[in-house]
VEXDREN-2710 file (C-alpha; in Angstrom, 1 decimal):
% VEXDREN-2710
k/r/px/py/pz
1/GLN/-13.4/4.6/33.8
2/VAL/-14.2/2.1/31.1
3/GLU/-17.6/2.9/29.6
4/LYS/-17.7/0.4/26.8
5/VAL/-15.7/-2.6/25.5
6/GLU/-16.0/-3.6/21.8
7/ARG/-14.4/-6.5/20.0
8/ARG/-13.1/-5.8/16.5
9/GLU/-11.4/-8.0/14.0
10/ASP/-7.7/-7.5/13.7
11/ARG/-6.3/-4.9/11.4
12/SER/-6.1/-5.3/7.6
13/ARG/-3.9/-8.0/6.1
14/LEU/-2.9/-5.5/3.4
15/SER/0.6/-3.9/3.3
16/LEU/1.0/-0.9/0.9
17/CYS/4.4/-1.0/-0.7
18/PHE/4.7/2.2/-2.7
19/ALA/7.4/4.0/-4.6
20/LEU/8.2/7.3/-2.8
21/PRO/6.2/10.2/-4.2
22/LYS/7.1/13.9/-4.0
23/GLY/6.5/16.0/-0.8
24/GLN/2.8/16.6/-0.2
25/ALA/1.9/13.4/-2.0
26/LEU/3.7/11.3/0.6
27/ASP/1.7/13.0/3.3
28/PHE/-1.5/12.3/1.4
29/VAL/-0.7/8.6/1.1
30/PHE/0.0/8.2/4.8
31/ARG/-3.1/10.1/5.9
32/ARG/-5.7/8.7/3.5
33/VAL/-4.5/5.1/3.4
34/THR/-4.2/5.1/7.2
35/GLU/-7.9/6.2/7.3
36/LEU/-8.7/3.3/5.0
37/GLY/-6.8/0.8/7.1
38/VAL/-3.7/-1.2/6.2
39/GLU/-1.3/-3.4/8.2
40/SER/1.8/-1.5/7.2
41/PHE/3.5/0.9/4.8
42/GLN/6.6/-0.1/3.0
43/PRO/8.2/2.9/1.1
44/LEU/10.2/1.8/-1.9
45/GLN/13.1/3.3/-3.9
46/THR/12.5/2.6/-7.5
47/ARG/13.8/4.0/-10.8
48/TYR/11.2/6.8/-10.9
49/SER/10.6/7.4/-7.2
50/THR/11.8/10.4/-5.2
51/PRO/15.0/9.8/-3.2
52/ALA/14.6/8.9/0.5
53/LYS/17.3/11.2/1.7
54/GLY/16.1/13.0/4.9
55/TRP/13.5/10.2/5.6
56/ASN/11.9/11.0/9.0
57/SER/10.4/7.8/10.5
58/GLU/9.3/9.8/13.7
59/ARG/7.3/12.2/11.6
60/TRP/5.5/9.6/9.6
61/ASN/4.8/7.5/12.7
62/GLY/3.3/10.6/14.2
63/VAL/1.1/11.3/11.2
64/VAL/-0.2/7.7/11.3
65/ALA/-0.8/7.9/15.1
66/GLU/-2.7/11.2/14.7
67/VAL/-4.9/9.8/12.0
68/CYS/-5.6/6.6/13.9
69/LYS/-6.6/8.6/17.0
70/GLN/-8.9/10.9/15.0
71/CYS/-10.5/7.9/13.3
72/GLU/-10.7/6.0/16.6
73/ASP/-8.8/3.1/15.1
74/PRO/-6.8/1.1/17.7
75/PHE/-4.7/-0.6/15.1
76/PHE/-1.8/1.6/14.0
77/PRO/-0.1/0.6/10.7
78/THR/3.6/0.0/10.9
79/VAL/5.7/2.5/9.0
80/LEU/8.8/0.7/7.7
81/VAL/12.0/2.4/6.5
82/PRO/12.5/2.9/2.7
83/LEU/14.1/0.0/0.9
84/THR/15.1/-0.4/-2.7
85/LEU/12.8/-2.7/-4.7
86/THR/15.5/-5.3/-4.8
87/GLN/16.2/-5.2/-1.1
88/TRP/12.5/-5.5/-0.3
89/LEU/11.9/-8.4/-2.7
90/SER/14.8/-10.3/-1.3
91/ASP/13.5/-9.8/2.3
92/ARG/9.7/-10.1/1.8
93/ASP/7.7/-13.1/3.0
94/PRO/7.1/-15.2/-0.1
95/THR/3.9/-16.6/1.3
96/ARG/2.2/-13.2/1.0
97/ALA/0.3/-12.5/-2.2
98/LEU/2.0/-9.9/-4.4
99/VAL/-0.4/-7.5/-6.2
100/LEU/1.0/-5.0/-8.7
101/CYS/-0.6/-1.9/-10.1
102/ASP/1.0/-1.1/-13.5
103/GLU/-0.1/1.5/-15.9
104/ASN/0.4/-0.9/-18.8
105/ALA/-2.1/-3.4/-17.3
106/ARG/-5.0/-0.9/-16.7
107/ALA/-7.6/-3.6/-17.2
108/GLY/-5.9/-6.2/-15.1
109/LYS/-8.5/-8.2/-13.0
110/LEU/-7.4/-9.9/-9.9
111/ALA/-7.4/-13.7/-9.8
112/ALA/-8.3/-15.4/-6.5
113/LEU/-5.8/-14.4/-3.8
114/PRO/-4.6/-16.7/-1.0
115/SER/-6.1/-16.0/2.4
116/GLY/-2.9/-14.7/4.0
117/GLY/-1.2/-11.3/3.8
118/ILE/-1.1/-9.2/0.7
119/ASP/1.6/-6.9/-0.5
120/LEU/0.1/-4.2/-2.8
121/VAL/2.8/-2.5/-4.9
122/VAL/2.1/0.9/-6.4
123/GLY/4.6/2.9/-8.5
124/ALA/5.6/6.6/-8.5
125/GLU/4.8/9.1/-11.2
126/GLY/5.9/7.3/-14.3
127/GLY/5.1/3.9/-12.9
128/PHE/7.8/1.2/-12.9
129/SER/10.6/0.6/-15.4
130/ARG/10.2/-2.5/-17.6
131/GLU/13.0/-4.2/-15.7
132/GLU/11.1/-3.6/-12.4
133/VAL/7.9/-4.9/-13.8
134/GLY/9.8/-8.0/-15.1
135/VAL/11.3/-8.7/-11.6
136/LEU/7.8/-8.3/-10.0
137/GLU/6.3/-10.7/-12.6
138/LYS/9.0/-13.3/-11.8
139/GLN/8.0/-13.0/-8.2
140/GLY/4.4/-14.1/-9.2
141/ALA/2.7/-10.7/-9.1
142/HIS/-1.0/-10.5/-9.8
143/PHE/-2.0/-7.4/-11.7
144/LEU/-4.7/-5.0/-10.5
145/GLY/-5.9/-2.5/-13.1
146/LEU/-7.1/0.9/-12.0
147/GLY/-9.1/1.8/-15.1
148/ARG/-8.5/4.0/-18.1
149/ASN/-7.8/7.2/-16.3
150/ARG/-4.2/8.1/-15.6
151/LEU/-4.0/8.7/-11.8
152/ARG/-1.4/10.5/-9.8
153/ALA/0.8/8.3/-7.7
154/GLU/-1.0/9.2/-4.4
155/THR/-4.4/8.7/-5.9
156/ALA/-3.4/5.4/-7.4
157/ALA/-2.3/4.2/-4.0
158/LEU/-5.6/5.1/-2.4
159/VAL/-7.7/3.7/-5.2
160/ALA/-5.7/0.5/-5.4
161/ALA/-5.9/-0.1/-1.7
162/THR/-9.7/0.6/-1.7
163/LEU/-10.3/-1.8/-4.6
164/LEU/-8.1/-4.5/-3.1
165/LYS/-9.7/-4.2/0.3
166/GLN/-13.1/-4.5/-1.3
167/ALA/-12.0/-7.6/-3.3
168/VAL/-10.8/-9.4/-0.2
169/GLY/-13.8/-8.5/1.9
170/GLU/-12.3/-5.8/4.1
171/LEU/-14.7/-3.1/2.9
172/ASN/-18.2/-4.4/3.1
173/CYS/-19.9/-1.1/2.6
174/LEU/-22.1/-2.4/-0.2
175/GLU/-23.8/-5.1/1.8
END
């Protein structure tokens, strides 16, 4: 029996592209960022990330589904398989904005972003190598600073997603 029908805007236009963190940090990223709401998760293999051996898509899709059900969110983020940064950059849609969190650009302020999709890139413990940052810059990355505090990878992913969602109007909690 249907008791109520609500209309909601589509899910977020933000995809979290993150260097694979260690064990429990990965679980934290999937659970907390799913609560916040994103379009998809793209795990990345980078110089400082944890190797993706033993990747279990079924487990992570189950975690996302569990969180969405608890939060009564009908839009389940897509969990993609891990790719190297190079593979992902060669396959990504170039019309999507690219936003990079880099510990060397802590005060980076976002310029105006296009109205389409956004790929938010967050590094592992240790950030990104200089070469990786250079490649991302060549792709036109906008920098998003996370302040002066040094954040753990999983905290940085959550904070960056929150700040970016606020900046593009997906978190209107202050209105």
